[in-house]
RODO-2510 file (C-alpha; in nm, 4 decimals, decimal comma):
residues 343
     n   res          X          Y          Z
     1     x     0,0622    -2,6713    -2,5959
     2     x    -0,0414    -2,8789    -2,2938
     3     x     0,3200    -2,9309    -2,1846
     4     x     0,3699    -2,5564    -2,1802
     5     x     0,0506    -2,5112    -1,9769
     6     x     0,1551    -2,7794    -1,7266
     7     x     0,4881    -2,6055    -1,6797
     8     x     0,3095    -2,2725    -1,6307
     9     x     0,0834    -2,4336    -1,3713
    10     x     0,3834    -2,5784    -1,1873
    11     x     0,5683    -2,2471    -1,1820
    12     x     0,2502    -2,0679    -1,0787
    13     x     0,2085    -2,2885    -0,7717
    14     x     0,5776    -2,2553    -0,6968
    15     x     0,5667    -1,8754    -0,6958
    16     x     0,2151    -1,8074    -0,5606
    17     x     0,1743    -2,0862    -0,3069
    18     x    -0,1803    -2,2095    -0,2410
    19     x    -0,4311    -2,1324    -0,5180
    20     x    -0,7870    -2,2438    -0,5836
    21     x    -0,8875    -2,4142    -0,9068
    22     x    -1,0862    -2,1029    -1,0038
    23     x    -0,7830    -1,8779    -0,9489
    24     x    -0,5616    -2,1076    -1,1568
    25     x    -0,8217    -2,1234    -1,4340
    26     x    -0,8452    -1,7440    -1,4472
    27     x    -0,4661    -1,7046    -1,4535
    28     x    -0,4132    -1,9630    -1,7298
    29     x    -0,7328    -1,8668    -1,9175
    30     x    -0,8712    -2,2209    -1,9180
    31     x    -1,1749    -2,3909    -1,7648
    32     x    -1,1824    -2,5275    -1,4098
    33     x    -1,2296    -2,8780    -1,5541
    34     x    -0,9041    -2,8340    -1,7472
    35     x    -0,7291    -2,7372    -1,4244
    36     x    -0,8501    -3,0588    -1,2587
    37     x    -0,7102    -3,2652    -1,5463
    38     x    -0,3769    -3,0790    -1,5398
    39     x    -0,3420    -3,1283    -1,1630
    40     x    -0,3962    -3,5036    -1,2118
    41     x    -0,1324    -3,5041    -1,4874
    42     x     0,1231    -3,3319    -1,2611
    43     x     0,0537    -3,5797    -0,9798
    44     x     0,0940    -3,8729    -1,2194
    45     x     0,4306    -3,7278    -1,3274
    46     x     0,5528    -3,7324    -0,9652
    47     x     0,5039    -3,3648    -0,8801
    48     x     0,3874    -3,3435    -0,5155
    49     x     0,0652    -3,1409    -0,5592
    50     x    -0,1742    -3,1509    -0,2646
    51     x    -0,5335    -3,0337    -0,2242
    52     x    -0,6383    -2,8599     0,0984
    53     x    -1,0094    -2,8843     0,1777
    54     x    -1,2293    -2,6141     0,3260
    55     x    -1,3143    -2,2488     0,2459
    56     x    -0,9461    -2,1499     0,2606
    57     x    -0,8309    -2,4550     0,0707
    58     x    -0,6775    -2,4957    -0,2689
    59     x    -0,3891    -2,6639    -0,4455
    60     x    -0,0307    -2,6301    -0,3292
    61     x     0,3078    -2,7959    -0,3670
    62     x     0,4716    -2,9928    -0,0898
    63     x     0,6569    -2,7531     0,1412
    64     x     1,0135    -2,7061     0,0229
    65     x     0,9551    -2,8489    -0,3246
    66     x     1,1249    -2,6483    -0,5971
    67     x     1,1704    -2,7300    -0,9620
    68     x     1,4927    -2,6483    -1,1417
    69     x     1,3078    -2,5999    -1,4679
    70     x     1,2764    -2,2398    -1,5766
    71     x     1,0818    -2,3092    -1,8942
    72     x     1,2289    -2,0068    -2,0705
    73     x     1,2169    -1,9929    -2,4478
    74     x     1,4834    -1,8097    -2,6488
    75     x     1,2658    -1,4998    -2,6721
    76     x     1,1644    -1,5074    -2,3039
    77     x     1,5216    -1,5420    -2,1818
    78     x     1,6367    -1,2592    -2,4089
    79     x     1,3575    -1,0272    -2,2970
    80     x     1,4769    -1,0522    -1,9364
    81     x     1,8046    -0,8862    -2,0327
    82     x     1,6229    -0,6081    -2,2159
    83     x     1,4378    -0,5466    -1,8898
    84     x     1,7631    -0,4911    -1,7021
    85     x     1,8076    -0,1244    -1,6069
    86     x     2,1606    -0,0787    -1,4666
    87     x     2,1110     0,2937    -1,4000
    88     x     1,7886     0,2640    -1,1975
    89     x     1,9196    -0,0490    -1,0218
    90     x     2,2265     0,1452    -0,9110
    91     x     2,0098     0,4353    -0,7912
    92     x     1,8131     0,1906    -0,5775
    93     x     2,1347     0,0427    -0,4388
    94     x     2,0771    -0,2853    -0,6223
    95     x     2,3512    -0,2739    -0,8855
    96     x     2,5494    -0,5640    -0,7369
    97     x     2,2330    -0,7665    -0,6751
    98     x     2,1123    -0,7153    -1,0327
    99     x     2,4512    -0,8131    -1,1736
   100     x     2,4603    -1,1283    -0,9586
   101     x     2,1068    -1,2226    -1,0644
   102     x     2,1996    -1,1784    -1,4297
   103     x     2,5022    -1,4065    -1,3920
   104     x     2,2925    -1,6724    -1,2160
   105     x     2,0293    -1,6549    -1,4876
   106     x     2,2919    -1,6965    -1,7591
   107     x     2,4423    -1,9913    -1,5754
   108     x     2,1029    -2,1605    -1,5372
   109     x     2,0135    -2,1336    -1,9056
   110     x     2,0993    -2,4093    -2,1534
   111     x     2,3675    -2,3224    -2,4122
   112     x     2,1222    -2,2129    -2,6830
   113     x     1,9157    -1,9613    -2,4832
   114     x     2,2294    -1,8521    -2,2956
   115     x     2,4046    -1,7543    -2,6180
   116     x     2,0937    -1,5820    -2,7509
   117     x     2,0459    -1,3830    -2,4279
   118     x     2,4104    -1,2764    -2,4215
   119     x     2,3863    -1,1515    -2,7804
   120     x     2,0722    -0,9579    -2,6926
   121     x     2,2534    -0,7866    -2,4044
   122     x     2,5487    -0,6989    -2,6301
   123     x     2,3352    -0,5519    -2,9077
   124     x     2,0600    -0,3593    -2,7272
   125     x     2,0869    -0,0921    -2,4603
   126     x     1,8062     0,0952    -2,2879
   127     x     1,8751     0,4586    -2,1949
   128     x     1,5810     0,5878    -1,9905
   129     x     1,6115     0,9721    -1,9871
   130     x     1,5042     1,1646    -2,2946
   131     x     1,7313     1,3731    -2,5137
   132     x     1,8612     1,7072    -2,3861
   133     x     1,7991     1,6155    -2,0250
   134     x     1,9759     1,4103    -1,7638
   135     x     1,8277     1,1829    -1,5022
   136     x     1,7069     1,3484    -1,1831
   137     x     1,9382     1,3855    -0,8846
   138     x     1,7750     1,1632    -0,6209
   139     x     1,9944     1,1595    -0,3073
   140     x     1,7150     1,0112    -0,0918
   141     x     1,5955     0,7397    -0,3292
   142     x     1,7541     0,4636    -0,1193
   143     x     1,5685     0,5762     0,1941
   144     x     1,2423     0,6054     0,0030
   145     x     1,2861     0,2583    -0,1482
   146     x     1,3603     0,1151     0,1962
   147     x     1,0408     0,2643     0,3371
   148     x     0,8396     0,1293     0,0417
   149     x     0,9831    -0,2206     0,0739
   150     x     0,9555    -0,2487     0,4539
   151     x     0,6167    -0,0715     0,4736
   152     x     0,7438     0,1888     0,7179
   153     x     0,6323     0,5478     0,7610
   154     x     0,8431     0,8126     0,5898
   155     x     0,8998     1,1668     0,7117
   156     x     1,0161     1,4041     0,4394
   157     x     1,0698     1,7699     0,3687
   158     x     0,9405     1,8324     0,0193
   159     x     0,9730     2,1223    -0,2246
   160     x     0,6474     2,1818    -0,4036
   161     x     0,6235     2,3626    -0,7361
   162     x     0,7789     2,7007    -0,6744
   163     x     0,9693     2,7990    -0,3598
   164     x     0,7213     2,6488    -0,1100
   165     x     0,8506     2,3725     0,1180
   166     x     0,6320     2,1408     0,3261
   167     x     0,6918     1,8599     0,5730
   168     x     0,4944     1,5398     0,5305
   169     x     0,4689     1,2035     0,7070
   170     x     0,3447     0,9553     0,4461
   171     x     0,2758     0,5884     0,3889
   172     x     0,4881     0,5007     0,0825
   173     x     0,3073     0,2519    -0,1429
   174     x     0,5368     0,2316    -0,4472
   175     x     0,7942     0,3859    -0,6800
   176     x     0,7543     0,4589    -1,0517
   177     x     1,0319     0,5424    -1,3001
   178     x     0,9029     0,7662    -1,5796
   179     x     1,1334     0,9175    -1,8434
   180     x     1,4359     0,9156    -1,6124
   181     x     1,2426     1,0628    -1,3175
   182     x     1,1394     0,8729    -1,0046
   183     x     0,7943     0,9285    -0,8530
   184     x     0,6638     0,8121    -0,5157
   185     x     0,3018     0,7061    -0,4686
   186     x     0,2220     0,7595    -0,1013
   187     x    -0,0815     0,8074     0,1206
   188     x    -0,1051     1,1320     0,3150
   189     x    -0,4101     1,2134     0,5294
   190     x    -0,5986     0,9268     0,3699
   191     x    -0,5336     1,0349     0,0092
   192     x    -0,2814     0,8715    -0,2256
   193     x    -0,0653     1,1415    -0,3839
   194     x     0,2335     1,1509    -0,6174
   195     x     0,5661     1,3035    -0,5166
   196     x     0,8676     1,3600    -0,7402
   197     x     1,1604     1,2028    -0,5554
   198     x     1,4093     1,4635    -0,6779
   199     x     1,2103     1,7270    -0,4862
   200     x     1,2594     1,5518    -0,1533
   201     x     1,5009     1,7714     0,0438
   202     x     1,5225     1,5495     0,3528
   203     x     1,3967     1,1984     0,4245
   204     x     1,3835     0,9823     0,7355
   205     x     1,2515     0,6268     0,7551
   206     x     1,0490     0,6034     1,0762
   207     x     1,0286     0,2899     1,2935
   208     x     0,6476     0,2779     1,2708
   209     x     0,5023     0,0311     1,0221
   210     x     0,1804     0,0702     0,8252
   211     x    -0,0465    -0,1787     0,6499
   212     x    -0,0419    -0,1382     0,2743
   213     x    -0,3935    -0,1798     0,1283
   214     x    -0,4258    -0,5220    -0,0304
   215     x    -0,6297    -0,3804    -0,3192
   216     x    -0,3850    -0,1030    -0,4102
   217     x    -0,2565    -0,1582    -0,7653
   218     x     0,0458     0,0608    -0,8385
   219     x     0,0266     0,0206    -1,2176
   220     x    -0,3452     0,1039    -1,2222
   221     x    -0,2918     0,4044    -0,9953
   222     x    -0,0154     0,5384    -1,2201
   223     x    -0,2260     0,4949    -1,5340
   224     x    -0,5029     0,6989    -1,3745
   225     x    -0,2571     0,9657    -1,2628
   226     x    -0,0964     0,9856    -1,6091
   227     x    -0,4343     1,0090    -1,7845
   228     x    -0,5418     1,2938    -1,5578
   229     x    -0,2093     1,4748    -1,5848
   230     x    -0,2771     1,6052    -1,9342
   231     x    -0,6219     1,7297    -1,8321
   232     x    -0,4716     1,9126    -1,5358
   233     x    -0,1856     2,0609    -1,7404
   234     x    -0,3672     2,1814    -2,0532
   235     x    -0,6318     2,4202    -1,9263
   236     x    -0,6897     2,6288    -2,2410
   237     x    -0,6743     2,6149    -2,6203
   238     x    -0,5212     2,8265    -2,8946
   239     x    -0,6375     2,8548    -3,2556
   240     x    -0,3437     2,9036    -3,4930
   241     x    -0,2509     2,9052    -3,8608
   242     x     0,0399     2,6786    -3,9541
   243     x     0,2658     2,7355    -4,2555
   244     x     0,3073     2,4567    -4,5132
   245     x     0,5745     2,2058    -4,4150
   246     x     0,5927     2,3202    -4,0513
   247     x     0,4275     2,0093    -3,9073
   248     x     0,7535     1,8487    -3,7924
   249     x     0,8651     2,1665    -3,6157
   250     x     0,5274     2,1861    -3,4437
   251     x     0,5653     1,8246    -3,3243
   252     x     0,9166     1,8958    -3,2007
   253     x     0,8047     2,2087    -3,0156
   254     x     0,4861     2,0829    -2,8508
   255     x     0,5236     1,7041    -2,8571
   256     x     0,3459     1,4370    -3,0568
   257     x     0,0903     1,3674    -2,7828
   258     x    -0,0353     1,7267    -2,8097
   259     x     0,0033     1,7804    -3,1835
   260     x    -0,1226     1,4459    -3,3173
   261     x    -0,4941     1,5033    -3,2620
   262     x    -0,4695     1,8711    -3,3576
   263     x    -0,3165     1,7852    -3,6959
   264     x    -0,5768     1,5166    -3,7562
   265     x    -0,8522     1,7799    -3,7137
   266     x    -0,6795     2,0622    -3,9065
   267     x    -0,8614     2,2633    -4,1709
   268     x    -0,6736     2,3514    -4,4932
   269     x    -0,6965     2,7108    -4,6202
   270     x    -0,6684     2,8381    -4,9790
   271     x    -0,3166     2,9808    -4,9344
   272     x    -0,1735     2,6432    -4,8293
   273     x    -0,1702     2,7183    -4,4585
   274     x    -0,3807     2,5121    -4,2189
   275     x    -0,5913     2,6158    -3,9213
   276     x    -0,5842     2,4009    -3,6090
   277     x    -0,6552     2,4093    -3,2371
   278     x    -0,3854     2,3254    -2,9831
   279     x    -0,4186     2,2684    -2,6068
   280     x    -0,1960     2,5043    -2,4063
   281     x    -0,0823     2,5238    -2,0446
   282     x    -0,1093     2,9010    -2,0001
   283     x    -0,0936     3,2203    -2,2052
   284     x     0,2645     3,3020    -2,1065
   285     x     0,3893     2,9484    -2,1675
   286     x     0,2167     2,9353    -2,5061
   287     x     0,3699     3,2714    -2,6061
   288     x     0,7235     3,1424    -2,5615
   289     x     0,6449     2,8140    -2,7330
   290     x     0,4988     2,9843    -3,0405
   291     x     0,7863     3,2337    -3,0543
   292     x     1,0202     2,9374    -3,1036
   293     x     0,8452     2,8735    -3,4371
   294     x     0,9038     3,2241    -3,5709
   295     x     0,6949     3,3201    -3,8728
   296     x     0,5806     2,9623    -3,9390
   297     x     0,2796     3,0005    -3,7103
   298     x     0,0196     3,2747    -3,6556
   299     x    -0,1872     3,2872    -3,3373
   300     x    -0,5515     3,3767    -3,4025
   301     x    -0,7212     3,3068    -3,0691
   302     x    -0,7549     3,3796    -2,7851
   303     x    -0,7218     3,7525    -2,8262
   304     x    -0,5115     3,7811    -2,5091
   305     x    -0,2512     3,5423    -2,6493
   306     x    -0,2431     3,7215    -2,9853
   307     x    -0,1852     4,0479    -2,7963
   308     x     0,1071     3,8908    -2,6093
   309     x     0,2551     3,7701    -2,9394
   310     x     0,2146     4,1197    -3,0905
   311     x     0,3900     4,2719    -2,7906
   312     x     0,6766     4,0204    -2,8117
   313     x     0,7222     4,0810    -3,1864
   314     x     0,7300     4,4563    -3,1240
   315     x     1,0004     4,4086    -2,8621
   316     x     1,2037     4,2021    -3,1080
   317     x     1,1556     4,4637    -3,3764
   318     x     1,2913     4,7346    -3,1466
   319     x     1,6007     4,5234    -3,0830
   320     x     1,6720     4,4005    -3,4351
   321     x     1,5126     4,6813    -3,6361
   322     x     1,7537     4,9502    -3,5160
   323     x     2,0775     5,0401    -3,6905
   324     x     2,3468     4,7746    -3,6670
   325     x     2,5472     4,8056    -3,3505
   326     x     2,9022     4,9334    -3,3843
   327     x     3,1403     4,6410    -3,3927
   328     x     3,3777     4,6106    -3,1008
   329     x     3,7379     4,5737    -3,2303
   330     x     3,8819     4,2309    -3,1681
   331     x     4,1927     4,2035    -2,9531
   332     x     4,3868     4,0454    -3,2407
   333     x     4,2716     4,3000    -3,4998
   334     x     4,5535     4,5130    -3,6571
   335     x     4,5725     4,8692    -3,5302
   336     x     4,4448     5,1389    -3,7661
   337     x     4,7175     5,3359    -3,9448
   338     x     4,7815     5,6807    -3,8031
   339     x     4,7717     5,9915    -4,0204
   340     x     5,1030     6,1522    -4,1056
   341     x     5,2409     6,3811    -3,8372
   342     x     5,0438     6,2268    -3,5544
   343     x     5,2107     6,1039    -3,2385
***
């Protein structure tokens, strides 16, 4: 246990540079006294750890010192190959770099972990986009990534929802890949906003640099955005009756994140149907979603949505309730026999 912690401490100093005892203790989840003992143990083992005094002091390794130890277990080494995303790496222009890094990692591993990691790569594949949809077309992703990495201003022409187009000059803070779609977190007029990269119609990396806020946490920002997305999307509710056995179709139509809580709060009725409340985006969107379920669902409320469903069913009845349309003869169908005496 202690050997693993000492190795973690060594790699931490190697990657982070100067760190205080309190920072190390928080990172390794140990006491400051334990950090002091571990530093002494590393020094006794010949690792050049130095202490800088003063308010900006801390522990650091001798400049230029690098350890060849990677400390990877079988599971840790294998997980790195599951984290490899060849599609997104190629979109960012890093396909060759990622491939080279993977080869170097394999070469650095001992035979056991190397074999285990190679088997993991052969047996597991991560495909980011969901079913029935392809990844977004992102012709300007390379320019956006360059601006993010170099902390340079980005001018872009952006298509908002609908036909509206706007021009923005933003400070790009980070990129997020979600379900096969790339999103840019960028500051515009002092507010951090989210832009879908596939909606960028033109992009130009400007020569001006900006200072990225030291306290901006991309993962935390995205979590907050994702949590608020559902609240912004689902602005109303619908009360419906669901036929027995139609739960899976409801999940498929609306998604588990929407249906899960609704099914947990459903109320059974004497005829076997259940009554539940579903969040909906809008009346028109909900109408088309419920029509996909046919007679397996009945909309009760709101009255406006039930009226839209009634109107849609009436339209369908006019189409399918009329006499069957005359069949158009097929091109390969035999010609009808002519009556005697006809020409």
